[in-house]
C-alpha positions in Angstrom: 79.7 81.5 81.3 81.0 84.8 80.1 82.2 85.3 76.6 85.7 84.0 75.8 88.0 86.8 74.4 90.4 85.8 71.5 93.1 87.8 69.8 94.2 86.5 66.4 97.5 88.1 65.1 98.3 87.6 61.4 99.6 89.9 58.8 97.1 88.3 56.3 94.2 88.3 58.7 91.8 89.1 55.7 92.0 85.6 54.4 91.0 84.2 57.8 87.6 85.9 57.7 85.7 82.7 57.5 87.6 81.4 60.6 86.7 84.5 62.6 83.0 84.3 61.6 83.1 80.6 62.6 84.3 81.6 66.1 81.9 84.5 66.4 79.0 82.3 65.5 79.9 80.0 68.4 80.0 82.8 70.9 83.6 83.8 71.1 84.6 87.4 71.0 87.4 87.6 68.4 89.7 90.7 67.9 92.2 90.8 65.1 95.3 92.8 64.2 98.0 92.7 61.5 101.3 93.1 63.4 103.2 92.3 66.5 103.4 95.8 67.7 99.6 96.2 67.4 99.2 92.9 69.3 101.3 94.2 72.2 99.4 97.5 72.4 96.0 95.5 72.4 97.2 93.1 75.1 98.2 96.1 77.2 94.7 97.5 76.9 92.5 94.4 77.2 92.4 91.1 79.0 92.3 88.2 76.4 91.8 84.6 77.3 93.9 83.2 74.4 96.1 84.5 71.5 96.5 82.9 68.1 99.8 84.2 66.8 101.3 83.8 63.3 105.0 83.1 63.3 106.0 84.7 60.0 105.1 88.3 60.0 107.0 91.4 58.6 108.5 93.6 61.2 108.3 92.1 64.7 108.4 88.3 64.4 106.0 85.9 66.0 108.6 84.6 68.4 109.6 88.2 69.5 106.0 89.2 69.7 105.3 86.2 71.9 108.1 87.1 74.3 106.9 90.7 74.6 103.3 89.6 75.2 104.5 87.3 78.0 106.3 90.4 79.5 103.0 92.3 79.6 100.6 89.5 80.5 102.5 86.3 81.4 99.4 84.2 82.1 97.8 84.4 78.6 97.8 81.1 76.7 99.4 81.7 73.2 98.9 79.3 70.3 101.7 79.7 67.6 100.4 79.2 64.0 103.4 78.5 61.6 104.1 77.2 58.0 107.0 75.2 59.3 107.8 72.4 61.8 111.5 73.3 61.9 112.9 72.2 65.3 114.7 75.4 66.1 111.5 77.4 65.6 109.4 75.1 67.8 112.2 75.1 70.5 112.1 78.9 70.5 108.4 79.0 70.7 108.2 76.3 73.4 110.9 78.1 75.4 108.7 81.1 75.3 105.9 79.2 76.9 103.5 78.7 74.1 100.4 76.7 75.0 100.2 74.9 71.7 101.1 75.3 67.9 99.3 74.6 64.7 100.7 74.1 61.2 99.1 76.2 58.4 96.7 75.9 56.8 94.5 75.5 59.8 90.9 74.5 59.7 88.1 76.1 61.8 87.5 72.8 63.5 91.2 72.6 64.6 90.8 76.0 66.2 87.7 75.0 68.0 89.3 71.8 69.4 92.4 73.8 70.5 90.1 76.3 72.4 88.3 73.4 74.1 91.6 71.7 75.1 93.3 74.9 76.4 90.4 76.9 77.8 89.1 75.2 80.9 88.7 78.7 81.9 88.3 78.7 85.6 90.9 76.0 86.2 93.6 77.3 83.9 93.1 81.1 84.7 93.1 80.5 88.4 96.1 78.2 88.4 98.2 80.3 86.0 97.3 83.6 87.6 97.8 82.4 91.2 101.2 80.8 90.3 102.5 83.9 88.6 101.1 86.3 91.2 102.8 84.3 94.0 106.1 85.0 92.1 105.1 88.6 91.6 104.2 89.1 95.2 107.8 89.6 96.4 108.6 91.9 93.5 105.6 94.1 94.3 106.6 94.1 98.1 110.1 95.3 97.1 108.7 98.0 94.8 106.6 99.3 97.7 109.6 99.4 100.0 112.0 101.0 97.5 109.7 103.4 95.5 111.2 106.9 95.9 110.4 108.7 92.6 107.2 109.7 90.9 107.9 107.4 88.0 108.6 104.5 90.3 105.2 105.1 92.1 103.4 105.2 88.7 105.0 102.0 87.6 104.0 100.3 91.0 100.4 101.6 90.6 100.2 100.3 87.0 101.5 96.9 88.2 99.0 96.7 91.1 96.2 97.7 88.8 97.2 95.0 86.2 97.0 92.4 88.8 93.8 93.6 90.1 92.4 93.0 86.7 94.1 89.6 86.4 92.8 88.3 89.8 89.3 89.6 89.2 89.2 86.9 86.5 90.5 84.3 88.8 88.4 82.3 91.3 91.1 82.4 93.9 89.6 84.8 96.5 92.6 84.3 98.6 94.9 85.9 96.1 92.6 88.8 95.8 92.7 89.4 99.6 96.5 89.3 99.4 96.5 91.9 96.7 94.1 94.2 98.6 96.5 94.1 101.5 99.4 94.9 99.3 97.5 97.9 97.8 96.7 99.0 101.3 100.4 98.7 102.2 101.3 100.6 99.0 98.8 103.4 99.8 100.3 103.8 103.2 103.8 104.1 101.8 102.5 106.5 99.0 100.9 108.7 101.7 104.3 109.0 103.3 105.9 109.8 99.9 103.3 112.6 99.3 103.7 114.1 102.8 107.5 114.1 102.4 107.4 115.9 98.9 104.1 117.7 98.3 105.0 121.0 100.1 108.2 121.2 98.2 106.6 120.4 94.8 103.9 123.1 95.2 106.0 125.9 96.9 109.2 125.5 94.8 110.3 124.9 91.2 111.5 121.5 92.2 113.2 119.6 89.3 111.4 116.4 90.3 108.0 117.9 90.5 105.5 115.6 88.5 102.9 117.0 86.2 100.2 118.4 88.4 96.6 119.6 87.8 97.3 123.3 87.0 99.9 122.5 84.4 97.9 119.9 82.4 96.3 122.4 80.1 99.5 124.5 79.4 101.9 121.6 79.0 99.8 118.9 77.4 96.7 120.5 75.8 97.5 124.0 74.5 100.5 122.7 72.4 98.0 120.4 70.5 95.6 123.2 69.5 95.5 124.1 65.8 97.7 121.2 64.6 95.6 120.5 61.6 92.5 118.9 63.1 90.0 119.6 65.9 91.1 118.6 69.4 88.6 117.1 71.9 89.7 117.3 75.4 87.4 115.0 77.5 87.4 115.0 81.3 85.5 112.0 82.8 84.8 113.1 86.3 86.2 110.8 89.1 87.7 108.2 86.7 90.5 105.9 88.1 93.1 104.2 86.2 91.5 100.7 86.4 88.2 102.3 85.1 90.0 103.8 82.1 91.6 100.5 81.3 88.2 98.8 81.5 86.9 101.0 78.7 90.1 101.5 76.7 89.7 98.2 74.9 86.5 99.3 73.3 88.3 102.2 71.7 90.9 100.1 69.8 89.0 99.7 66.6 88.4 103.4 66.2 91.4 105.2 67.9 95.0 104.3 68.7 97.0 105.5 71.7 99.6 108.0 70.8 100.7 108.6 74.5 99.6 107.5 77.9 100.8 108.9 81.2 99.8 109.5 84.8 99.7 112.9 86.3 99.2 114.1 89.9 96.1 115.6 91.2 96.5 118.4 93.7 95.0 118.2 97.2 92.2 118.1 98.0 91.2 115.5 95.3 87.8 117.0 94.7 86.1 118.8 91.9 86.1 122.1 93.8 89.9 122.0 93.9 91.4 119.7 91.5 89.1 120.3 88.5 88.9 124.1 88.9 92.8 124.0 89.1 92.9 122.0 85.9 90.7 124.3 83.9 92.2 127.6 85.4 95.8 126.5 85.2 96.2 127.9 88.7 96.2 126.7 92.3 92.9 127.3 94.1 94.4 130.2 96.3 95.6 131.9 93.0 92.1 131.6 91.6 90.6 133.3 94.6 93.1 136.0 94.5 93.1 136.8 90.8 89.5 135.9 90.0 87.6 136.1 93.3 84.2 136.2 91.5 85.0 132.7 90.1 86.0 130.8 93.4 83.3 129.6 95.6 84.4 129.2 99.3 84.1 125.9 101.1 81.0 126.8 103.1 79.1 128.7 100.5 75.9 127.0 99.3 76.7 127.6 95.6 77.9 124.9 93.2 81.6 124.5 93.4 82.1 123.8 89.7 80.0 126.5 88.0 82.7 128.6 86.6 84.8 126.2 84.7 84.0 127.7 81.2 85.1 131.1 82.5 88.2 129.8 84.2 89.3 128.1 80.9 88.6 131.4 79.0 91.0 133.2 81.3 93.6 130.4 81.0 93.5 130.6 77.2 93.8 134.4 77.5 96.8 134.2 79.7 98.5 131.7 77.3 97.9 134.1 74.4 95.9 131.5 72.6 93.2 132.8 70.2 91.2 129.9 68.8 87.6 128.8 68.3 86.6 126.7 71.2 83.6 125.3 73.1 82.7 124.1 76.6 80.1 121.4 77.4 79.2 119.6 80.5 77.2 116.3 80.2 75.4 114.9 83.2 72.7 112.8 81.5 72.3 110.6 78.4 69.9 113.1 76.9 72.6 115.9 77.2 75.1 113.5 75.6 72.7 112.7 72.6 72.0 116.3 72.2 75.6 117.1 72.0 76.3 114.4 69.5 73.7 115.8 67.2 75.8 119.0 67.1 78.9 117.1 66.0 79.4 119.2 62.8 79.4 122.4 64.8 81.9 120.9 67.2 84.2 119.9 64.3 84.4 123.5 63.4 86.2 124.4 66.6 90.0 124.2 67.3 89.3 122.9 70.8 86.3 121.2 72.4 86.3 120.9 76.2 83.8 118.2 77.4 83.1 117.1 81.0 81.2 113.8 81.6 79.9 113.5 85.1 78.5 109.9 85.0 81.3 108.1 86.8 81.2 110.6 89.7 77.3 110.3 89.8 77.6 106.5 89.9 80.0 106.7 92.8 77.6 108.8 94.8 74.8 106.7 93.8 76.7 103.6 95.0 76.9 105.2 98.5 73.2 106.3 98.6 71.3 103.6 96.8 71.3 100.2 98.4 70.5 98.4 95.1 73.6 99.7 93.4 75.7 99.0 96.4 74.5 95.4 96.5 75.1 95.0 92.8 78.7 96.3 93.1 80.0 94.4 96.2 83.5 94.0 94.9 86.0 95.7 92.5 85.1 93.4 89.6 81.4 94.3 89.7 82.2 98.0 90.1 84.4 98.0 87.1 81.8 96.0 85.1 79.2 98.6 85.8 81.6 101.3 84.6 82.2 99.4 81.4 78.5 98.8 80.9 77.8 102.5 81.1 80.6 103.3 78.7 79.6 100.9 75.9 76.0 102.1 76.0 76.8 105.8 76.6 76.6 108.8 74.3 80.4 109.3 75.0 81.5 106.1 73.0 79.2 107.3 70.2 80.8 110.7 70.2 84.1 109.0 70.0 83.0 107.0 66.9 81.9 110.2 65.3 85.1 112.1 66.1 87.3 109.3 65.0 85.4 108.9 61.6 86.1 112.6 60.9 89.8 112.5 61.7 89.8 114.5 64.9 92.2 114.0 67.8 91.1 113.2 71.4 92.7 113.6 74.9 90.9 111.8 77.8 91.7 112.4 81.4 90.0 112.9 84.8 90.1 115.4 87.5 90.6 113.1 90.5 89.9 109.4 91.4 88.3 107.7 94.4 89.2 105.1 97.0 87.2 102.4 98.7 87.3 103.5 102.5 87.5 101.0 105.3 89.1 102.6 108.5 87.4 105.4 110.4 89.5 108.0 112.0 88.0 110.3 114.7 88.1 114.1 114.2 86.5 116.8 116.1 85.5 120.2 114.5 83.0 123.0 114.8 80.1 123.9 112.5 82.4 125.6 110.0 84.3 122.5 109.3 84.0 120.9 105.9 81.9 117.7 105.6 84.1 115.7 103.2 85.1 112.3 104.5 88.5 112.4 103.1 89.7 115.9 104.1 88.6 118.5 106.6 89.4 122.2 106.7 88.6 124.6 109.3 90.1 126.5 112.3 89.0 124.4 115.3 90.1 120.9 114.4 91.1 118.3 116.9 92.7 115.1 115.7 95.7 112.8 116.1 98.4 114.1 113.7 99.7 110.6 113.2 96.5 109.6 111.7 96.4 112.3 108.9 98.5 114.4 106.6 98.2 118.0 108.0 98.8 121.3 106.3 98.9 124.0 108.9 99.8 126.8 106.5 97.4 126.3 103.5 98.8 129.2 101.5 102.1 127.5 101.2 100.4 124.8 99.0 98.2 127.1 97.1 95.0 126.5 99.1 92.7 129.3 100.3 92.5 130.4 104.0 89.1 131.5 105.3 91.0 132.9 108.4 94.5 133.0 109.8 94.1 129.8 111.8 92.6 127.6 109.1 94.2 124.3 108.4 93.6 121.2 106.2 94.0 117.6 107.1 93.8 114.7 104.7 92.9 111.0 105.2 95.5 108.5 103.9 95.1 105.1 102.2 91.6 103.8 102.9 90.9 105.8 106.1 87.9 108.2 106.3 87.3 111.0 108.8 84.3 110.8 111.2 83.0 113.0 113.9 82.2 111.4 117.2 78.6 112.4 117.0 76.5 109.5 115.8 79.8 107.7 115.2 78.6 104.1 114.7 75.9 104.9 112.4 78.2 107.1 110.1 80.9 104.5 110.1 78.5 101.7 109.3 76.8 103.8 106.4 80.1 104.9 104.7 82.5 102.1 105.2 83.1 100.3 101.9 81.9 103.3 99.9 84.0 105.1 97.3 85.2 108.5 98.5 87.6 111.2 97.3 89.4 114.2 98.6 92.4 112.5 100.3 95.6 110.8 99.6 95.8 107.5 97.7 97.2 106.3 94.4 93.6 105.9 93.2 92.7 109.5 93.9 95.9 111.2 92.9 97.6 109.2 90.1 95.4 109.9 87.1 95.4 108.7 83.5 96.1 111.3 80.7 95.7 109.6 77.3 96.2 111.1 73.7 94.4 109.3 71.0 94.0 109.7 67.2 91.9 107.9 64.6 93.1 104.5 63.4 
């Protein structure tokens, strides 16, 4: 059985050290905090099995904390610990759906008995989660039908991602299938939203334009430089929102979240386009025009992300920023450990740009290596593998070192990925790009109803190899397949994680500012 996760909230948590040790010795994973606000933030970042909550705390009371926790994660059992048995307090707590209450002083054995009584894990989690999700289903369906702004799509994506995490913990596979269908419906609707707005966002100064890849450095990173402590800007290649949430809980003890938002990746959602745009502060076509030596064409054999440091240098120069900075790309544990050994040198910089490639490498390995594919047959195991990498990686050690020395951190990604299921036939010539989620070329034959097409790439900041070039993008969980060797290609790539096209997972990306606790 997996480890049970407990959150204990008490403004005098120090006096309960013996209780915490008692639980840890019996195999429980116990986190603590001192206030209601901290508890709410921790519940947002990590899935707990049960919460012990002190009623009398300065600031946010236990009752109000309970209500807000239920608003974030309604299925978590909460045990109220109080000094009083006053009827109005108990009525308020019971009305807020507590699982139980205990009167101070509590003994460790009482806590253990409460855990045993409440945490019949499989049964209670499945029952509560299934019940609440059934109620949530209609709400999510309504949000899918009505979402019309970027903020509404971000909120819907967050809700779907939250329920993915909840249902992974449940044994009700039927509800997980229902959620997957809702996610597919949402992605179809999201693709229509993007196709209706993307051209306008890129080609005009639309007032409703979201934060997009080329604007991230200028609007979110550059203003933080030289604010009294070093800034580490970390790009984890190909990291989705759910993967970020999987690892975020492990950072709580060292760093607190100052701000968390979602920004929009440009199309195509690949390193060549979205990450180069992120570093350069320019759309791909502008990079090719202004800095032709730094843009690698689609059909060239060179690596497509070899000029990031040069693009960043030009971006800083255009912004008029003179600072001490570094750029490092980490593609192995050895490179990560070597970087950590130079932490004192990095702390002497105003800005440190770090790119960690592991999640992207893992995604490709899952497609190409049967063992990894077999080990990650569902979303839960895929997220678990991401989490396992992170807690044993040089990255988490770097964050410990950075936090201990008072530096600030911004973590983001360049694009995400989506699990593809439905093949869509496309015909192209030898010059057509090979990516499964988008194609670009001059002799493309396809059904326009199956894709999002851009017939004038220059209007959306994309390069044109010739006057008849165009781009097409797969939507939701589709993937683009040539008729040649069709059945083999479909069988090989179906159920793999791909990027380049239009989905919430690929385009709505976490951007998180952190500072030491």
